[in-house]
N, C-alpha and C positions, 0 to 999 in steps of 0.2 A: 415834237411834230407828230401829227396823227398819221396812222398807217396809210390812209388814202392820199395824204399830202406827200408822204415819202415816195409812194409808188408813182404819183404824178411827176414829182421832181426827178425820179430815176428815168421815167419815160422821156421827159423833156431834155435831159442831159445826155442820155445814152442810146435811146432806141430810134430816134429820128435820124435817118440817113443824112449825111452831109451832101447838100445840093450841088456842090462843086464837082463831085466825083461820079455822080450817078450815070453819066453818059460815057464814061471812060471805058476802054476795052476791058471786058470780063467783070465789070463792077455792077452793072444793072441788076443782075441776078446771080446767085451763088452756083447755079446748076452747071455752068461750063467748068468752074473750078472743081466741083464735085466729080464731074465726068473725067477731068484731067487726072485727078488723084486716084480715082477708082481704076481707070485704065492703066495707070502707072503700076499699081499693085498687081493687077491681073497679068500685065505683060511680064513683070519681073518674076512673079511666082510661077507662072506657066513657062516662061522662057528658061528658067533654071532647069526645069525637068527636060525640056527639049535639048538643052546644051549638054546634058549628061552623055549623049551619044555623038557629040560633035567635037571637032578639034577647036581649041581656043583661037579666037581671031587676034591677029596682030594689028593693032589700031594706033600705033604710036604717032603717026603723022596727023591723023584726024584728031587725036587727043591733044596734041600740041596746039593745033589751031583752036580747038574748043577751049582749052584752059587759058590760052592767051586772051581770047575774047572775054572770058569770064573775069580775068584780072582787070581788063579795061572797064567792063561793066560795073564791077564792084568798086573800082577806083572812082568812077564817075558818081555813083550813088553816095559813096563816102564823102566826096568833095561837096556835093549838093547839100547833103545833110549837115556837114560841118559849117559851110558858109551861112546857112539859114539858122543855125542853132548855136554851136560852140563859139563861132566868131561873130555872132550877132549879140551885141551887148544889151539889147532890149529884151532878149529872150532869157527867161529864167531857167537856169540849169537844174534847179532844185525841184521845182514843181510848176508846170506850165499848162494852162488850159489850151484847148484848140482855138486858135485865132482864125479869123476869116477876113476876106476883103482887103488884104494888104498884099503887096508884091512879095514880101518875104514868106508870108503864110501860104500863099498859093504855090510858091516855088517849093516849099516844104511838102505840101500835099502831093505835088508831082513826084518829088523824090521818094515819098512813101509808096506811091504807085509803082515806080520803077523797082523798088525793093521787093514789093509783092510779086511783080512780074518775074523778077530774077529767080524767085523760089520755084516757079514752074519750069524755067529753063534748067535749073540745077537738078531736076529729076533725071536728066540725061546722065549724070554721074553714075547712077546705078545701072543704067543700060550698058555703059562701058564695062562695068564690073561683070555683068551677066555674060556679055559676049566674050570677055577675056577669061571667063570661068574663075574669077576671083571671088568665089562664094564666101570665103572667110570675111570679106569686106561687107557683105550684105547681111549685116546683123540686125537684130531687133531694133537696136538703137538707131542704126542707119535708116531703116525703113520708117520707123516712128517719126524721126525728125523730118525726113523729106516729105512724108505723107501729110503731116499736120501743118507744116509751115505755110503752104499756100492757103490753107483754109483759115488759119489764125489771122493771116495778114489780109485776106479778103475782108474779114470783119473790120480790121483796123482801118483799111482804106475807105470802106463804105461808110463807117460811122465816125471814126476819130482820126482822120489823116493829118496828124500834127500833134502839137502839145507834147505830152509825155511819151508819145510813140517814138519820138526822136532817139531816145536813149538806147534802147535795145537795137534799133535798126542801124544806128551809126556805128556802134561797137561791132556788131555782127558783120557789117559790110567791110569794115576795116580788117577784121580777122580773116575774112574770106579773100581779101587781096593777097594776104600771105599764104593762105591755104592753096589757092589756085596757082600761085607762083611755085609752091612746092610741087604740085601735081605736074606743072609745066616742065620743071627741071627733071622730075622723075621720068616723064615720057621721053626725054631726050636720050635715054639709054643708061647702061651700067656705068659709063664713065663719069656720070654726074653723082653717083652715090656718095662719094666723099664729101660732097657739098650739102648733103641732106641729113646731117646729124641732128638737126633741130626739130625733127618730127615730134618728138616727145613734148617739146615745149609748146607746140600748137595746142595739144590737149590741155596743158596747164593754162594757156591763155583762154581757152574756151571755158574752162572751169571758173577762172577768175571773172570772165564775162558774166556767167550766170549768177555768181555771188554778188557782183556789182549791181546787176539788175534787181536782185532780191532786195538789197539794202536801199537802193534808190527808189524802188517802187513802194517799199514799206514806208519810207519817209514821205513820199508823195501822198499816200493814204492818210498819214498823220497830219500833214499840212492841209489836206482837203482844199486845194487851190482852185477847183472848178473843173478839173479833168475828171470824167466819170469814174468813180471808184469801182464800179462793177467791172470795168476792163482792167483796172489795176489788180483787183483780187484774182481775176481769171489769169492774168499774167503771172502772178505769184505761184498759183497752183501748177501752171504749166512749167514755170521755171524750176520748181522743186523736182518735177519729173526728170528734167534734164540734168540737174545736179546729181540725182541718184544714179541715172544711167551713165553719165560721163565719169562719175567717180568709180563706178564698177568697171567701166572700160579701162580706166587708168590703172586700177589695181590689177586686173587680169592681164593687161598687156605689158605693164612695166614693173610694178612692185612684185607681183607673184612670180613672173618669169625671172626677175633679177634674184629673188630669194632662192628659186630652184637652181639657177646657175651657180650661185654661191655654194649651195649645198653640194652640187655635183663637183665643183672645183675642190671643196674641202675634202670630199670623199676620195677624189683622185690623188690629192696630196697625201692623204693618210695611207692609201694603198701603196703609193710609191715609197713612202717611208718604211712601211712594213717590208716591202720587197727589198729595199736597200739594206734593211737590218738583217733580213734572212740571208741576203747575199754576203754580207760582211761576216755573219756567223759561219756560213758555209766555207768562206775563204779561210777564216781562222781555224776551222776544223781541219782543212787540208794542210795548212802549215804545220799544225801539231802532229798530224799523221806522218808527214815527211820527216820531221825531226826525230820521231820515235824510230823510224826505219833506219836513219843514219846511226843512231845509238846502237841499234842491234847489229 
């Protein structure tokens, strides 16, 4: 294929907006989404400085309502994506182009829009962290993920609302049902802590999600089923960044801390052993001294 033909084919498959979504909220132009994400960073970075001199807010009741609504929203998105893809026997789970003009494909496009819209709502997560002065939660990984997701999915809904887009969206929405359930229980107070032992496994599931997306998307590129590979390649590079950042988060949060805790425990055991040995030696010396005095 000549270069000009390849470029034309790329344009035909990837650069022409999907006519179904162009009049939907926030889709006609990218600038509202750019404004939302830019305002998000400005508010969070500036707000952290302002909160240095303020008392942390107690927002448990508001957070419970918010997290409950996010559980419902992600459950709805997961249901819609599952019905139109995973439980749709005519939909290829391996590699699927973007279909149009069918009830199922239009329903899938709407589910993709709701997924995109949810990513703007989820920016409020960081606002809660800021007001509660949980600055350790506002990491580079957190900001990077929340800032980029609305922008990435704007492109997805505008150009490819369906087909291979289903895979990452369905898995992510399912995991977010569990994640916001965790946040909901956590907001209920300290009495719920005994039920929150599974936080570590949410990170494991997120990592499994990214590896699954990597292998699935790589195979879709190999199959070349008609879904624009330009978006598949972009997703792979984006996916690699999340694998690296989440792997580092897991190591720093769980592996490294567990290793440090084991080292501290071993050191304490060793110190106690030395202390007991010294105590025993001292007691033995006292007994010998008393015996000598009796002999004298």
